[in-house]
C-alpha positions as CSV (number, residue, x, y, z in Angstrom):
1,M,34.3,-114.9,39.7
2,S,35.2,-111.2,39.8
3,S,38.8,-110.1,40.3
4,Y,37.6,-106.9,41.8
5,P,37.2,-106.6,45.6
6,D,33.6,-106.3,46.8
7,D,34.5,-103.7,49.4
8,R,34.9,-101.0,46.8
9,R,33.0,-99.0,44.2
10,Y,34.2,-98.5,40.6
11,S,34.1,-95.8,38.0
12,K,33.7,-96.2,34.2
13,D,37.2,-94.6,34.0
14,H,38.6,-97.7,35.8
15,E,39.3,-96.2,39.2
16,W,38.3,-97.8,42.4
17,L,37.2,-96.2,45.6
18,K,37.3,-97.8,49.0
19,V,35.2,-95.9,51.5
20,E,36.7,-95.5,55.0
21,G,34.3,-93.4,57.0
22,D,34.1,-90.0,55.2
23,L,37.3,-90.7,53.3
24,G,37.8,-92.6,50.1
25,R,41.0,-94.4,49.1
26,V,41.5,-94.3,45.3
27,G,43.5,-96.4,42.8
28,V,43.2,-97.9,39.4
29,T,41.7,-101.4,38.8
30,D,43.5,-104.5,37.8
31,Y,41.8,-104.2,34.4
32,A,43.3,-100.6,34.0
33,Q,46.8,-101.7,35.0
34,K,46.7,-104.6,32.5
35,Q,45.6,-102.2,29.7
36,L,48.4,-99.8,30.7
37,G,51.3,-102.3,30.8
38,D,54.3,-101.6,32.9
39,V,53.8,-98.3,34.8
40,V,57.0,-96.2,34.8
41,F,55.8,-92.7,36.0
42,L,53.0,-91.2,38.0
43,E,51.8,-87.6,38.5
44,L,49.6,-87.1,41.6
45,P,48.1,-84.0,43.1
46,A,49.2,-82.2,46.3
47,V,47.4,-82.7,49.6
48,G,44.7,-80.0,49.9
49,A,43.8,-80.0,46.2
50,K,40.1,-80.2,45.5
51,F,38.4,-82.1,42.7
52,K,34.9,-82.6,41.4
53,A,33.7,-86.2,40.7
54,H,35.2,-87.5,37.5
55,E,37.7,-84.6,37.2
56,R,41.3,-85.4,36.2
57,F,43.5,-85.6,39.2
58,G,46.7,-86.9,37.7
59,T,48.4,-89.0,35.0
60,V,50.0,-92.4,34.9
61,E,52.6,-93.2,32.3
62,S,53.4,-96.7,31.1
63,V,55.7,-98.2,28.5
64,K,52.6,-98.1,26.2
65,A,50.8,-94.8,26.9
66,V,50.1,-91.9,29.1
67,S,46.6,-92.1,30.7
68,E,44.7,-89.6,32.7
69,L,43.4,-90.4,36.2
70,Y,40.0,-89.3,37.3
71,C,38.7,-88.8,40.8
72,P,35.7,-91.1,41.3
73,V,34.1,-88.7,43.8
74,G,34.3,-85.0,44.6
75,G,36.3,-83.8,47.5
76,E,39.6,-82.7,49.0
77,I,42.9,-84.7,48.8
78,V,43.9,-85.5,52.4
79,E,46.7,-88.0,51.7
80,V,48.9,-88.9,48.7
81,H,50.8,-92.2,48.4
82,G,54.2,-90.5,48.2
83,D,56.2,-93.8,48.0
84,L,54.3,-94.7,44.8
85,A,56.3,-92.2,42.7
86,Q,59.5,-94.1,43.6
87,K,57.9,-97.5,43.0
88,P,55.2,-97.1,40.4
89,E,55.4,-100.8,39.6
90,A,53.2,-101.4,42.7
91,I,50.3,-100.3,40.5
92,N,51.0,-103.4,38.4
93,T,51.8,-105.8,41.1
94,D,49.1,-104.8,43.7
95,P,46.6,-102.4,42.0
96,H,43.9,-102.9,44.7
97,G,46.3,-102.8,47.6
98,E,49.8,-101.1,47.7
99,G,49.0,-99.5,44.4
100,W,46.5,-97.0,45.9
101,M,47.2,-93.4,44.9
102,I,45.2,-90.8,46.9
103,V,42.8,-90.5,49.8
104,V,40.0,-88.0,49.3
105,K,37.6,-86.5,51.9
106,I,34.3,-87.3,50.2
107,A,32.3,-84.1,49.7
108,D,29.0,-85.8,48.8
109,K,28.0,-89.4,49.5
110,K,25.8,-89.3,46.4
111,D,29.0,-89.5,44.3
112,V,29.7,-92.9,46.0
113,D,26.2,-94.2,45.3
114,A,26.6,-93.3,41.6
115,L,29.6,-95.7,41.2
116,M,29.3,-99.3,40.3
117,D,29.7,-102.3,42.6
118,A,32.2,-105.1,41.8
119,A,29.7,-107.2,39.8
120,A,28.5,-104.2,37.7
121,Y,32.1,-103.1,37.1
122,A,33.0,-106.7,35.9
123,A,30.1,-106.6,33.5
124,H,31.2,-103.1,32.3
125,V,34.8,-104.4,31.6
126,A,33.4,-107.5,29.8
127,S,31.3,-105.3,27.6
128,E,34.3,-103.0,26.9
129,A,36.5,-105.9,26.0
130,K,34.2,-107.0,23.1
């Protein structure tokens, strides 16, 4: 059984995208937060910033490492989870829920179609773990 919600799409960079109309809510997967360890700091973009698919949109810092965050789809940031900077541990405790990071206005639906579903992402993670 996959620990990745079926209502999202996933990138090879371990970000998830939950499509909500023409918007997409973005966060990191449970696998990514486990690899990171305890998250202590987060750098997120400003509302209005524009990114191409798979372009770096921020960084997440944990007790183990600093990792870059990549936007799974191209578009404009319309919302940033501001509270997350004060409580970055939500990324560890609820990565697919309260640990969301940004909401992007999706520029091209083809970007969504290029992402993996939950089963494909689980297989990707399994192959990476070997």
